[in-house]
mmCIF file of the N, C-alpha and C atoms, coordinates in Angstrom:
data_MODEL
# 
_entry.id   MODEL 
# 
loop_
_atom_site.group_PDB 
_atom_site.id 
_atom_site.type_symbol 
_atom_site.label_atom_id 
_atom_site.label_alt_id 
_atom_site.label_comp_id 
_atom_site.label_asym_id 
_atom_site.label_entity_id 
_atom_site.label_seq_id 
_atom_site.pdbx_PDB_ins_code 
_atom_site.Cartn_x 
_atom_site.Cartn_y 
_atom_site.Cartn_z 
_atom_site.occupancy 
_atom_site.B_iso_or_equiv 
_atom_site.pdbx_formal_charge 
_atom_site.auth_seq_id 
_atom_site.auth_comp_id 
_atom_site.auth_asym_id 
_atom_site.auth_atom_id 
_atom_site.pdbx_PDB_model_num 
ATOM 1   N N  . MET A 1 1  ? 4.528   1.731   -2.647  1.00 0.00 ? 1  MET A N  1 
ATOM 2   C CA . MET A 1 1  ? 3.019   1.276   -2.013  1.00 0.00 ? 1  MET A CA 1 
ATOM 3   C C  . MET A 1 1  ? 3.345   0.365   -3.489  1.00 0.00 ? 1  MET A C  1 
ATOM 4   N N  . TYR A 1 2  ? 3.182   -1.064  -3.678  1.00 0.00 ? 2  TYR A N  1 
ATOM 5   C CA . TYR A 1 2  ? 3.441   -1.739  -4.610  1.00 0.00 ? 2  TYR A CA 1 
ATOM 6   C C  . TYR A 1 2  ? 2.209   -2.342  -5.423  1.00 0.00 ? 2  TYR A C  1 
ATOM 7   N N  . SER A 1 3  ? 1.594   -2.212  -6.336  1.00 0.00 ? 3  SER A N  1 
ATOM 8   C CA . SER A 1 3  ? 0.446   -1.503  -6.482  1.00 0.00 ? 3  SER A CA 1 
ATOM 9   C C  . SER A 1 3  ? 0.498   -2.716  -8.378  1.00 0.00 ? 3  SER A C  1 
ATOM 10  N N  . THR A 1 4  ? -0.934  -2.589  -8.395  1.00 0.00 ? 4  THR A N  1 
ATOM 11  C CA . THR A 1 4  ? -1.237  -2.472  -9.636  1.00 0.00 ? 4  THR A CA 1 
ATOM 12  C C  . THR A 1 4  ? -1.980  -1.626  -10.150 1.00 0.00 ? 4  THR A C  1 
ATOM 13  N N  . THR A 1 5  ? -2.629  -1.471  -12.234 1.00 0.00 ? 5  THR A N  1 
ATOM 14  C CA . THR A 1 5  ? -3.229  -0.328  -12.408 1.00 0.00 ? 5  THR A CA 1 
ATOM 15  C C  . THR A 1 5  ? -5.403  -0.366  -12.345 1.00 0.00 ? 5  THR A C  1 
ATOM 16  N N  . TRP A 1 6  ? -5.243  -2.071  -11.749 1.00 0.00 ? 6  TRP A N  1 
ATOM 17  C CA . TRP A 1 6  ? -6.418  -2.596  -12.029 1.00 0.00 ? 6  TRP A CA 1 
ATOM 18  C C  . TRP A 1 6  ? -7.477  -3.302  -10.366 1.00 0.00 ? 6  TRP A C  1 
ATOM 19  N N  . CYS A 1 7  ? -6.282  -3.388  -9.566  1.00 0.00 ? 7  CYS A N  1 
ATOM 20  C CA . CYS A 1 7  ? -6.244  -3.116  -7.738  1.00 0.00 ? 7  CYS A CA 1 
ATOM 21  C C  . CYS A 1 7  ? -7.145  -1.632  -7.552  1.00 0.00 ? 7  CYS A C  1 
ATOM 22  N N  . PRO A 1 8  ? -8.768  -2.534  -7.874  1.00 0.00 ? 8  PRO A N  1 
ATOM 23  C CA . PRO A 1 8  ? -9.185  -0.825  -6.730  1.00 0.00 ? 8  PRO A CA 1 
ATOM 24  C C  . PRO A 1 8  ? -8.637  -1.317  -4.985  1.00 0.00 ? 8  PRO A C  1 
ATOM 25  N N  . ASP A 1 9  ? -8.208  -2.052  -4.514  1.00 0.00 ? 9  ASP A N  1 
ATOM 26  C CA . ASP A 1 9  ? -7.554  -2.239  -2.929  1.00 0.00 ? 9  ASP A CA 1 
ATOM 27  C C  . ASP A 1 9  ? -6.564  -0.810  -3.241  1.00 0.00 ? 9  ASP A C  1 
ATOM 28  N N  . CYS A 1 10 ? -6.125  -1.487  -4.202  1.00 0.00 ? 10 CYS A N  1 
ATOM 29  C CA . CYS A 1 10 ? -4.479  -0.250  -4.459  1.00 0.00 ? 10 CYS A CA 1 
ATOM 30  C C  . CYS A 1 10 ? -4.816  1.481   -4.517  1.00 0.00 ? 10 CYS A C  1 
ATOM 31  N N  . ARG A 1 11 ? -5.981  1.466   -5.211  1.00 0.00 ? 11 ARG A N  1 
ATOM 32  C CA . ARG A 1 11 ? -7.053  3.049   -5.369  1.00 0.00 ? 11 ARG A CA 1 
ATOM 33  C C  . ARG A 1 11 ? -7.458  3.337   -4.049  1.00 0.00 ? 11 ARG A C  1 
ATOM 34  N N  . ARG A 1 12 ? -8.527  2.645   -2.839  1.00 0.00 ? 12 ARG A N  1 
ATOM 35  C CA . ARG A 1 12 ? -8.315  2.894   -1.824  1.00 0.00 ? 12 ARG A CA 1 
ATOM 36  C C  . ARG A 1 12 ? -7.600  3.145   -1.038  1.00 0.00 ? 12 ARG A C  1 
ATOM 37  N N  . ALA A 1 13 ? -6.481  2.668   -1.104  1.00 0.00 ? 13 ALA A N  1 
ATOM 38  C CA . ALA A 1 13 ? -4.842  3.143   0.093   1.00 0.00 ? 13 ALA A CA 1 
ATOM 39  C C  . ALA A 1 13 ? -4.234  4.163   -0.234  1.00 0.00 ? 13 ALA A C  1 
ATOM 40  N N  . LYS A 1 14 ? -4.576  4.273   -2.218  1.00 0.00 ? 14 LYS A N  1 
ATOM 41  C CA . LYS A 1 14 ? -3.784  5.066   -2.247  1.00 0.00 ? 14 LYS A CA 1 
ATOM 42  C C  . LYS A 1 14 ? -4.127  6.676   -2.247  1.00 0.00 ? 14 LYS A C  1 
ATOM 43  N N  . ASP A 1 15 ? -5.650  7.070   -1.665  1.00 0.00 ? 15 ASP A N  1 
ATOM 44  C CA . ASP A 1 15 ? -6.543  7.388   -1.787  1.00 0.00 ? 15 ASP A CA 1 
ATOM 45  C C  . ASP A 1 15 ? -6.875  7.837   -0.402  1.00 0.00 ? 15 ASP A C  1 
ATOM 46  N N  . PHE A 1 16 ? -6.860  7.068   0.628   1.00 0.00 ? 16 PHE A N  1 
ATOM 47  C CA . PHE A 1 16 ? -6.470  6.855   2.157   1.00 0.00 ? 16 PHE A CA 1 
ATOM 48  C C  . PHE A 1 16 ? -5.195  7.952   2.207   1.00 0.00 ? 16 PHE A C  1 
ATOM 49  N N  . LEU A 1 17 ? -4.121  7.404   1.827   1.00 0.00 ? 17 LEU A N  1 
ATOM 50  C CA . LEU A 1 17 ? -2.530  8.077   2.550   1.00 0.00 ? 17 LEU A CA 1 
ATOM 51  C C  . LEU A 1 17 ? -3.021  9.456   1.993   1.00 0.00 ? 17 LEU A C  1 
ATOM 52  N N  . GLN A 1 18 ? -3.376  9.310   1.150   1.00 0.00 ? 18 GLN A N  1 
ATOM 53  C CA . GLN A 1 18 ? -3.102  11.243  -0.045  1.00 0.00 ? 18 GLN A CA 1 
ATOM 54  C C  . GLN A 1 18 ? -4.662  11.794  0.584   1.00 0.00 ? 18 GLN A C  1 
ATOM 55  N N  . ARG A 1 19 ? -4.963  11.596  0.759   1.00 0.00 ? 19 ARG A N  1 
ATOM 56  C CA . ARG A 1 19 ? -5.590  12.723  2.079   1.00 0.00 ? 19 ARG A CA 1 
ATOM 57  C C  . ARG A 1 19 ? -5.756  12.270  3.341   1.00 0.00 ? 19 ARG A C  1 
ATOM 58  N N  . ARG A 1 20 ? -4.756  11.710  3.440   1.00 0.00 ? 20 ARG A N  1 
ATOM 59  C CA . ARG A 1 20 ? -4.097  13.237  5.290   1.00 0.00 ? 20 ARG A CA 1 
ATOM 60  C C  . ARG A 1 20 ? -2.268  13.474  5.076   1.00 0.00 ? 20 ARG A C  1 
ATOM 61  N N  . GLY A 1 21 ? -2.386  13.191  3.928   1.00 0.00 ? 21 GLY A N  1 
ATOM 62  C CA . GLY A 1 21 ? -0.765  13.971  2.835   1.00 0.00 ? 21 GLY A CA 1 
ATOM 63  C C  . GLY A 1 21 ? 0.230   13.605  3.082   1.00 0.00 ? 21 GLY A C  1 
ATOM 64  N N  . ILE A 1 22 ? -0.014  12.402  2.678   1.00 0.00 ? 22 ILE A N  1 
ATOM 65  C CA . ILE A 1 22 ? 1.167   11.156  3.162   1.00 0.00 ? 22 ILE A CA 1 
ATOM 66  C C  . ILE A 1 22 ? 1.968   11.034  1.548   1.00 0.00 ? 22 ILE A C  1 
ATOM 67  N N  . GLU A 1 23 ? 2.982   11.351  1.631   1.00 0.00 ? 23 GLU A N  1 
ATOM 68  C CA . GLU A 1 23 ? 3.298   10.910  0.311   1.00 0.00 ? 23 GLU A CA 1 
ATOM 69  C C  . GLU A 1 23 ? 4.002   9.812   -0.492  1.00 0.00 ? 23 GLU A C  1 
ATOM 70  N N  . ILE A 1 24 ? 2.912   8.985   -1.411  1.00 0.00 ? 24 ILE A N  1 
ATOM 71  C CA . ILE A 1 24 ? 3.635   7.557   -1.748  1.00 0.00 ? 24 ILE A CA 1 
ATOM 72  C C  . ILE A 1 24 ? 4.903   7.198   -2.703  1.00 0.00 ? 24 ILE A C  1 
ATOM 73  N N  . GLU A 1 25 ? 5.422   6.754   -3.684  1.00 0.00 ? 25 GLU A N  1 
ATOM 74  C CA . GLU A 1 25 ? 5.774   6.526   -4.037  1.00 0.00 ? 25 GLU A CA 1 
ATOM 75  C C  . GLU A 1 25 ? 5.215   5.123   -5.122  1.00 0.00 ? 25 GLU A C  1 
ATOM 76  N N  . GLU A 1 26 ? 4.893   5.375   -6.107  1.00 0.00 ? 26 GLU A N  1 
ATOM 77  C CA . GLU A 1 26 ? 3.524   3.746   -6.339  1.00 0.00 ? 26 GLU A CA 1 
ATOM 78  C C  . GLU A 1 26 ? 4.491   3.069   -7.838  1.00 0.00 ? 26 GLU A C  1 
ATOM 79  N N  . ILE A 1 27 ? 4.720   1.620   -7.292  1.00 0.00 ? 27 ILE A N  1 
ATOM 80  C CA . ILE A 1 27 ? 5.410   1.719   -8.289  1.00 0.00 ? 27 ILE A CA 1 
ATOM 81  C C  . ILE A 1 27 ? 4.323   -0.067  -8.581  1.00 0.00 ? 27 ILE A C  1 
ATOM 82  N N  . ASN A 1 28 ? 4.055   0.030   -10.133 1.00 0.00 ? 28 ASN A N  1 
ATOM 83  C CA . ASN A 1 28 ? 3.508   -1.417  -10.704 1.00 0.00 ? 28 ASN A CA 1 
ATOM 84  C C  . ASN A 1 28 ? 4.187   -2.422  -10.737 1.00 0.00 ? 28 ASN A C  1 
ATOM 85  N N  . ILE A 1 29 ? 3.454   -3.212  -10.605 1.00 0.00 ? 29 ILE A N  1 
ATOM 86  C CA . ILE A 1 29 ? 4.712   -4.643  -10.431 1.00 0.00 ? 29 ILE A CA 1 
ATOM 87  C C  . ILE A 1 29 ? 4.424   -5.115  -11.861 1.00 0.00 ? 29 ILE A C  1 
ATOM 88  N N  . GLU A 1 30 ? 3.457   -4.846  -12.773 1.00 0.00 ? 30 GLU A N  1 
ATOM 89  C CA . GLU A 1 30 ? 3.140   -5.749  -13.935 1.00 0.00 ? 30 GLU A CA 1 
ATOM 90  C C  . GLU A 1 30 ? 4.464   -5.141  -14.413 1.00 0.00 ? 30 GLU A C  1 
ATOM 91  N N  . ASN A 1 31 ? 4.944   -3.957  -14.957 1.00 0.00 ? 31 ASN A N  1 
ATOM 92  C CA . ASN A 1 31 ? 5.783   -2.955  -15.190 1.00 0.00 ? 31 ASN A CA 1 
ATOM 93  C C  . ASN A 1 31 ? 7.585   -3.284  -14.702 1.00 0.00 ? 31 ASN A C  1 
ATOM 94  N N  . ASP A 1 32 ? 7.383   -3.528  -13.809 1.00 0.00 ? 32 ASP A N  1 
ATOM 95  C CA . ASP A 1 32 ? 8.843   -4.093  -12.874 1.00 0.00 ? 32 ASP A CA 1 
ATOM 96  C C  . ASP A 1 32 ? 8.565   -5.155  -12.350 1.00 0.00 ? 32 ASP A C  1 
ATOM 97  N N  . PRO A 1 33 ? 9.772   -6.779  -13.294 1.00 0.00 ? 33 PRO A N  1 
ATOM 98  C CA . PRO A 1 33 ? 9.542   -7.765  -12.505 1.00 0.00 ? 33 PRO A CA 1 
ATOM 99  C C  . PRO A 1 33 ? 9.649   -7.971  -11.139 1.00 0.00 ? 33 PRO A C  1 
ATOM 100 N N  . ASP A 1 34 ? 11.105  -6.951  -10.675 1.00 0.00 ? 34 ASP A N  1 
ATOM 101 C CA . ASP A 1 34 ? 11.726  -7.138  -9.664  1.00 0.00 ? 34 ASP A CA 1 
ATOM 102 C C  . ASP A 1 34 ? 10.920  -7.014  -8.517  1.00 0.00 ? 34 ASP A C  1 
ATOM 103 N N  . ALA A 1 35 ? 10.080  -5.867  -8.798  1.00 0.00 ? 35 ALA A N  1 
ATOM 104 C CA . ALA A 1 35 ? 8.697   -5.461  -7.956  1.00 0.00 ? 35 ALA A CA 1 
ATOM 105 C C  . ALA A 1 35 ? 8.254   -6.314  -7.410  1.00 0.00 ? 35 ALA A C  1 
ATOM 106 N N  . GLU A 1 36 ? 7.531   -7.157  -8.535  1.00 0.00 ? 36 GLU A N  1 
ATOM 107 C CA . GLU A 1 36 ? 7.312   -8.336  -8.286  1.00 0.00 ? 36 GLU A CA 1 
ATOM 108 C C  . GLU A 1 36 ? 7.598   -9.185  -7.381  1.00 0.00 ? 36 GLU A C  1 
ATOM 109 N N  . ASP A 1 37 ? 8.937   -9.536  -8.183  1.00 0.00 ? 37 ASP A N  1 
ATOM 110 C CA . ASP A 1 37 ? 9.465   -10.752 -7.319  1.00 0.00 ? 37 ASP A CA 1 
ATOM 111 C C  . ASP A 1 37 ? 9.979   -10.357 -6.032  1.00 0.00 ? 37 ASP A C  1 
ATOM 112 N N  . LEU A 1 38 ? 10.014  -8.881  -5.125  1.00 0.00 ? 38 LEU A N  1 
ATOM 113 C CA . LEU A 1 38 ? 9.779   -9.014  -4.122  1.00 0.00 ? 38 LEU A CA 1 
ATOM 114 C C  . LEU A 1 38 ? 8.455   -8.611  -3.359  1.00 0.00 ? 38 LEU A C  1 
ATOM 115 N N  . VAL A 1 39 ? 7.715   -7.928  -3.915  1.00 0.00 ? 39 VAL A N  1 
ATOM 116 C CA . VAL A 1 39 ? 6.713   -8.521  -2.916  1.00 0.00 ? 39 VAL A CA 1 
ATOM 117 C C  . VAL A 1 39 ? 5.930   -10.046 -2.998  1.00 0.00 ? 39 VAL A C  1 
ATOM 118 N N  . LEU A 1 40 ? 6.279   -11.401 -4.068  1.00 0.00 ? 40 LEU A N  1 
ATOM 119 C CA . LEU A 1 40 ? 6.217   -12.474 -3.462  1.00 0.00 ? 40 LEU A CA 1 
ATOM 120 C C  . LEU A 1 40 ? 6.813   -12.755 -2.631  1.00 0.00 ? 40 LEU A C  1 
ATOM 121 N N  . GLU A 1 41 ? 7.662   -12.722 -2.308  1.00 0.00 ? 41 GLU A N  1 
ATOM 122 C CA . GLU A 1 41 ? 8.932   -12.918 -1.665  1.00 0.00 ? 41 GLU A CA 1 
ATOM 123 C C  . GLU A 1 41 ? 8.542   -12.424 -0.001  1.00 0.00 ? 41 GLU A C  1 
ATOM 124 N N  . VAL A 1 42 ? 8.171   -11.173 -0.194  1.00 0.00 ? 42 VAL A N  1 
ATOM 125 C CA . VAL A 1 42 ? 7.188   -10.850 1.175   1.00 0.00 ? 42 VAL A CA 1 
ATOM 126 C C  . VAL A 1 42 ? 6.113   -11.143 1.653   1.00 0.00 ? 42 VAL A C  1 
ATOM 127 N N  . ASN A 1 43 ? 5.820   -11.576 1.085   1.00 0.00 ? 43 ASN A N  1 
ATOM 128 C CA . ASN A 1 43 ? 4.686   -12.522 1.051   1.00 0.00 ? 43 ASN A CA 1 
ATOM 129 C C  . ASN A 1 43 ? 3.643   -13.678 1.068   1.00 0.00 ? 43 ASN A C  1 
ATOM 130 N N  . HIS A 1 44 ? 5.567   -14.483 0.922   1.00 0.00 ? 44 HIS A N  1 
ATOM 131 C CA . HIS A 1 44 ? 5.425   -15.249 1.283   1.00 0.00 ? 44 HIS A CA 1 
ATOM 132 C C  . HIS A 1 44 ? 4.900   -16.477 0.154   1.00 0.00 ? 44 HIS A C  1 
ATOM 133 N N  . GLY A 1 45 ? 4.971   -16.116 -1.500  1.00 0.00 ? 45 GLY A N  1 
ATOM 134 C CA . GLY A 1 45 ? 4.548   -16.664 -1.672  1.00 0.00 ? 45 GLY A CA 1 
ATOM 135 C C  . GLY A 1 45 ? 3.485   -15.718 -3.305  1.00 0.00 ? 45 GLY A C  1 
ATOM 136 N N  . ARG A 1 46 ? 3.153   -14.854 -1.989  1.00 0.00 ? 46 ARG A N  1 
ATOM 137 C CA . ARG A 1 46 ? 1.251   -14.196 -2.802  1.00 0.00 ? 46 ARG A CA 1 
ATOM 138 C C  . ARG A 1 46 ? 1.878   -13.142 -3.288  1.00 0.00 ? 46 ARG A C  1 
ATOM 139 N N  . ARG A 1 47 ? 0.461   -12.791 -4.243  1.00 0.00 ? 47 ARG A N  1 
ATOM 140 C CA . ARG A 1 47 ? 0.861   -11.495 -4.485  1.00 0.00 ? 47 ARG A CA 1 
ATOM 141 C C  . ARG A 1 47 ? 0.346   -10.657 -4.460  1.00 0.00 ? 47 ARG A C  1 
ATOM 142 N N  . LYS A 1 48 ? -0.308  -10.121 -3.748  1.00 0.00 ? 48 LYS A N  1 
ATOM 143 C CA . LYS A 1 48 ? -0.812  -9.143  -2.279  1.00 0.00 ? 48 LYS A CA 1 
ATOM 144 C C  . LYS A 1 48 ? -0.703  -7.846  -3.229  1.00 0.00 ? 48 LYS A C  1 
ATOM 145 N N  . VAL A 1 49 ? -1.511  -7.577  -3.778  1.00 0.00 ? 49 VAL A N  1 
ATOM 146 C CA . VAL A 1 49 ? -1.523  -5.710  -3.952  1.00 0.00 ? 49 VAL A CA 1 
ATOM 147 C C  . VAL A 1 49 ? -2.762  -4.681  -3.161  1.00 0.00 ? 49 VAL A C  1 
ATOM 148 N N  . PRO A 1 50 ? -2.425  -3.904  -2.490  1.00 0.00 ? 50 PRO A N  1 
ATOM 149 C CA . PRO A 1 50 ? -0.889  -3.751  -2.347  1.00 0.00 ? 50 PRO A CA 1 
ATOM 150 C C  . PRO A 1 50 ? -0.291  -4.090  -1.304  1.00 0.00 ? 50 PRO A C  1 
ATOM 151 N N  . THR A 1 51 ? 0.919   -4.216  -1.741  1.00 0.00 ? 51 THR A N  1 
ATOM 152 C CA . THR A 1 51 ? 1.843   -3.964  -0.846  1.00 0.00 ? 51 THR A CA 1 
ATOM 153 C C  . THR A 1 51 ? 2.549   -2.642  -0.434  1.00 0.00 ? 51 THR A C  1 
ATOM 154 N N  . ILE A 1 52 ? 2.608   -2.970  1.399   1.00 0.00 ? 52 ILE A N  1 
ATOM 155 C CA . ILE A 1 52 ? 3.006   -1.526  1.648   1.00 0.00 ? 52 ILE A CA 1 
ATOM 156 C C  . ILE A 1 52 ? 4.420   -1.272  2.236   1.00 0.00 ? 52 ILE A C  1 
ATOM 157 N N  . LYS A 1 53 ? 5.365   -0.464  1.965   1.00 0.00 ? 53 LYS A N  1 
ATOM 158 C CA . LYS A 1 53 ? 6.437   0.143   2.522   1.00 0.00 ? 53 LYS A CA 1 
ATOM 159 C C  . LYS A 1 53 ? 6.942   0.726   3.105   1.00 0.00 ? 53 LYS A C  1 
ATOM 160 N N  . PHE A 1 54 ? 7.243   0.270   4.917   1.00 0.00 ? 54 PHE A N  1 
ATOM 161 C CA . PHE A 1 54 ? 7.478   1.894   5.571   1.00 0.00 ? 54 PHE A CA 1 
ATOM 162 C C  . PHE A 1 54 ? 8.339   1.026   6.581   1.00 0.00 ? 54 PHE A C  1 
ATOM 163 N N  . GLY A 1 55 ? 9.356   1.973   6.109   1.00 0.00 ? 55 GLY A N  1 
ATOM 164 C CA . GLY A 1 55 ? 10.905  2.223   6.685   1.00 0.00 ? 55 GLY A CA 1 
ATOM 165 C C  . GLY A 1 55 ? 11.011  0.631   6.068   1.00 0.00 ? 55 GLY A C  1 
ATOM 166 N N  . GLU A 1 56 ? 11.663  -0.209  6.928   1.00 0.00 ? 56 GLU A N  1 
ATOM 167 C CA . GLU A 1 56 ? 11.860  -1.678  6.945   1.00 0.00 ? 56 GLU A CA 1 
ATOM 168 C C  . GLU A 1 56 ? 11.462  -2.563  6.529   1.00 0.00 ? 56 GLU A C  1 
ATOM 169 N N  . ARG A 1 57 ? 9.966   -2.112  7.265   1.00 0.00 ? 57 ARG A N  1 
ATOM 170 C CA . ARG A 1 57 ? 9.318   -2.932  6.869   1.00 0.00 ? 57 ARG A CA 1 
ATOM 171 C C  . ARG A 1 57 ? 8.049   -3.126  5.907   1.00 0.00 ? 57 ARG A C  1 
ATOM 172 N N  . PHE A 1 58 ? 7.724   -4.711  5.288   1.00 0.00 ? 58 PHE A N  1 
ATOM 173 C CA . PHE A 1 58 ? 6.455   -4.767  4.104   1.00 0.00 ? 58 PHE A CA 1 
ATOM 174 C C  . PHE A 1 58 ? 5.115   -5.228  4.807   1.00 0.00 ? 58 PHE A C  1 
ATOM 175 N N  . PHE A 1 59 ? 3.987   -4.343  4.851   1.00 0.00 ? 59 PHE A N  1 
ATOM 176 C CA . PHE A 1 59 ? 2.740   -5.516  5.038   1.00 0.00 ? 59 PHE A CA 1 
ATOM 177 C C  . PHE A 1 59 ? 1.867   -5.338  3.815   1.00 0.00 ? 59 PHE A C  1 
ATOM 178 N N  . ALA A 1 60 ? 0.796   -7.073  3.798   1.00 0.00 ? 60 ALA A N  1 
ATOM 179 C CA . ALA A 1 60 ? -0.082  -6.441  2.566   1.00 0.00 ? 60 ALA A CA 1 
ATOM 180 C C  . ALA A 1 60 ? -1.775  -5.608  3.255   1.00 0.00 ? 60 ALA A C  1 
ATOM 181 N N  . CYS A 1 61 ? -1.925  -5.383  1.928   1.00 0.00 ? 61 CYS A N  1 
ATOM 182 C CA . CYS A 1 61 ? -2.969  -4.129  2.496   1.00 0.00 ? 61 CYS A CA 1 
ATOM 183 C C  . CYS A 1 61 ? -4.461  -4.506  2.174   1.00 0.00 ? 61 CYS A C  1 
ATOM 184 N N  . SER A 1 62 ? -4.567  -6.207  1.805   1.00 0.00 ? 62 SER A N  1 
ATOM 185 C CA . SER A 1 62 ? -5.846  -6.772  0.648   1.00 0.00 ? 62 SER A CA 1 
ATOM 186 C C  . SER A 1 62 ? -6.132  -7.750  1.894   1.00 0.00 ? 62 SER A C  1 
ATOM 187 N N  . PRO A 1 63 ? -6.645  -7.878  1.480   1.00 0.00 ? 63 PRO A N  1 
ATOM 188 C CA . PRO A 1 63 ? -8.003  -6.364  0.751   1.00 0.00 ? 63 PRO A CA 1 
ATOM 189 C C  . PRO A 1 63 ? -8.478  -5.449  2.099   1.00 0.00 ? 63 PRO A C  1 
ATOM 190 N N  . PHE A 1 64 ? -8.747  -4.258  1.217   1.00 0.00 ? 64 PHE A N  1 
ATOM 191 C CA . PHE A 1 64 ? -8.070  -2.960  1.771   1.00 0.00 ? 64 PHE A CA 1 
ATOM 192 C C  . PHE A 1 64 ? -8.571  -2.825  3.207   1.00 0.00 ? 64 PHE A C  1 
ATOM 193 N N  . ASN A 1 65 ? -8.255  -1.648  4.218   1.00 0.00 ? 65 ASN A N  1 
ATOM 194 C CA . ASN A 1 65 ? -8.439  -2.261  5.444   1.00 0.00 ? 65 ASN A CA 1 
ATOM 195 C C  . ASN A 1 65 ? -8.099  -0.556  6.182   1.00 0.00 ? 65 ASN A C  1 
ATOM 196 N N  . PRO A 1 66 ? -9.269  0.355   6.483   1.00 0.00 ? 66 PRO A N  1 
ATOM 197 C CA . PRO A 1 66 ? -8.522  1.600   6.996   1.00 0.00 ? 66 PRO A CA 1 
ATOM 198 C C  . PRO A 1 66 ? -7.622  1.347   8.669   1.00 0.00 ? 66 PRO A C  1 
ATOM 199 N N  . GLN A 1 67 ? -8.288  0.742   8.877   1.00 0.00 ? 67 GLN A N  1 
ATOM 200 C CA . GLN A 1 67 ? -7.729  0.584   10.022  1.00 0.00 ? 67 GLN A CA 1 
ATOM 201 C C  . GLN A 1 67 ? -6.925  -0.220  10.501  1.00 0.00 ? 67 GLN A C  1 
ATOM 202 N N  . GLN A 1 68 ? -6.399  -0.985  9.854   1.00 0.00 ? 68 GLN A N  1 
ATOM 203 C CA . GLN A 1 68 ? -5.017  -2.188  9.393   1.00 0.00 ? 68 GLN A CA 1 
ATOM 204 C C  . GLN A 1 68 ? -4.288  -0.933  9.477   1.00 0.00 ? 68 GLN A C  1 
ATOM 205 N N  . LEU A 1 69 ? -4.385  -0.247  7.651   1.00 0.00 ? 69 LEU A N  1 
ATOM 206 C CA . LEU A 1 69 ? -3.675  0.612   7.418   1.00 0.00 ? 69 LEU A CA 1 
ATOM 207 C C  . LEU A 1 69 ? -3.049  1.631   8.209   1.00 0.00 ? 69 LEU A C  1 
ATOM 208 N N  . ALA A 1 70 ? -4.181  2.646   8.852   1.00 0.00 ? 70 ALA A N  1 
ATOM 209 C CA . ALA A 1 70 ? -3.701  3.724   9.380   1.00 0.00 ? 70 ALA A CA 1 
ATOM 210 C C  . ALA A 1 70 ? -2.915  2.770   11.475  1.00 0.00 ? 70 ALA A C  1 
ATOM 211 N N  . LYS A 1 71 ? -2.837  1.546   11.859  1.00 0.00 ? 71 LYS A N  1 
ATOM 212 C CA . LYS A 1 71 ? -2.243  1.048   12.422  1.00 0.00 ? 71 LYS A CA 1 
ATOM 213 C C  . LYS A 1 71 ? -0.665  0.977   12.233  1.00 0.00 ? 71 LYS A C  1 
ATOM 214 N N  . GLU A 1 72 ? -0.779  0.517   11.450  1.00 0.00 ? 72 GLU A N  1 
ATOM 215 C CA . GLU A 1 72 ? 0.495   -0.022  10.941  1.00 0.00 ? 72 GLU A CA 1 
ATOM 216 C C  . GLU A 1 72 ? 1.099   1.161   10.246  1.00 0.00 ? 72 GLU A C  1 
ATOM 217 N N  . LEU A 1 73 ? 0.721   2.813   9.814   1.00 0.00 ? 73 LEU A N  1 
ATOM 218 C CA . LEU A 1 73 ? 1.970   3.059   9.877   1.00 0.00 ? 73 LEU A CA 1 
ATOM 219 C C  . LEU A 1 73 ? 1.378   4.500   10.902  1.00 0.00 ? 73 LEU A C  1 
ATOM 220 N N  . ASN A 1 74 ? 0.710   4.176   11.804  1.00 0.00 ? 74 ASN A N  1 
ATOM 221 C CA . ASN A 1 74 ? 0.415   5.022   13.458  1.00 0.00 ? 74 ASN A CA 1 
ATOM 222 C C  . ASN A 1 74 ? 0.319   6.902   12.481  1.00 0.00 ? 74 ASN A C  1 
ATOM 223 N N  . ILE A 1 75 ? -0.803  6.821   12.383  1.00 0.00 ? 75 ILE A N  1 
ATOM 224 C CA . ILE A 1 75 ? -1.405  7.443   11.661  1.00 0.00 ? 75 ILE A CA 1 
ATOM 225 C C  . ILE A 1 75 ? -2.693  7.381   12.123  1.00 0.00 ? 75 ILE A C  1 
ATOM 226 N N  . PRO A 1 76 ? -3.437  8.782   12.231  1.00 0.00 ? 76 PRO A N  1 
ATOM 227 C CA . PRO A 1 76 ? -5.244  8.529   12.327  1.00 0.00 ? 76 PRO A CA 1 
ATOM 228 C C  . PRO A 1 76 ? -5.859  8.175   11.477  1.00 0.00 ? 76 PRO A C  1 
ATOM 229 N N  . LEU A 1 77 ? -7.098  7.843   11.940  1.00 0.00 ? 77 LEU A N  1 
ATOM 230 C CA . LEU A 1 77 ? -8.277  6.902   11.086  1.00 0.00 ? 77 LEU A CA 1 
ATOM 231 C C  . LEU A 1 77 ? -8.453  8.241   10.150  1.00 0.00 ? 77 LEU A C  1 
ATOM 232 N N  . ASN A 1 78 ? -9.188  8.602   11.428  1.00 0.00 ? 78 ASN A N  1 
ATOM 233 C CA . ASN A 1 78 ? -10.400 9.532   10.942  1.00 0.00 ? 78 ASN A CA 1 
ATOM 234 C C  . ASN A 1 78 ? -9.435  10.906  10.399  1.00 0.00 ? 78 ASN A C  1 
ATOM 235 N N  . VAL A 1 79 ? -8.752  11.347  11.160  1.00 0.00 ? 79 VAL A N  1 
ATOM 236 C CA . VAL A 1 79 ? -8.183  13.223  10.526  1.00 0.00 ? 79 VAL A CA 1 
ATOM 237 C C  . VAL A 1 79 ? -8.213  12.404  9.471   1.00 0.00 ? 79 VAL A C  1 
ATOM 238 N N  . GLU A 1 80 ? -7.997  13.762  8.307   1.00 0.00 ? 80 GLU A N  1 
ATOM 239 C CA . GLU A 1 80 ? -8.358  14.085  6.557   1.00 0.00 ? 80 GLU A CA 1 
ATOM 240 C C  . GLU A 1 80 ? -7.366  15.809  6.567   1.00 0.00 ? 80 GLU A C  1 
ATOM 241 N N  . LYS A 1 81 ? -6.106  15.488  5.993   1.00 0.00 ? 81 LYS A N  1 
ATOM 242 C CA . LYS A 1 81 ? -5.630  16.209  5.662   1.00 0.00 ? 81 LYS A CA 1 
ATOM 243 C C  . LYS A 1 81 ? -6.562  17.613  4.802   1.00 0.00 ? 81 LYS A C  1 
ATOM 244 N N  . LYS A 1 82 ? -6.886  19.021  5.871   1.00 0.00 ? 82 LYS A N  1 
ATOM 245 C CA . LYS A 1 82 ? -7.182  19.884  5.001   1.00 0.00 ? 82 LYS A CA 1 
ATOM 246 C C  . LYS A 1 82 ? -7.088  20.607  3.240   1.00 0.00 ? 82 LYS A C  1 
ATOM 247 N N  . SER A 1 83 ? -7.996  21.024  2.291   1.00 0.00 ? 83 SER A N  1 
ATOM 248 C CA . SER A 1 83 ? -7.326  21.151  1.419   1.00 0.00 ? 83 SER A CA 1 
ATOM 249 C C  . SER A 1 83 ? -7.106  22.685  1.348   1.00 0.00 ? 83 SER A C  1 
# 
């Protein structure tokens, strides 16, 4: 997941995924110019975070939309992993 530290949608997406037991690799685009370039490229010149890579696909989840994220990743919307 390509993100920034100040992005509330990034925190929401990260929490949503972690609650469902999905491991993520978080890349801060402010510390990685190549990652920022990639985000710009896959979002048609727009710096949208979070941008999530799933397999070989990229999609932006900004503004955060749990229904969209669940659909894109083919995961349950309301079923959360028990601790």
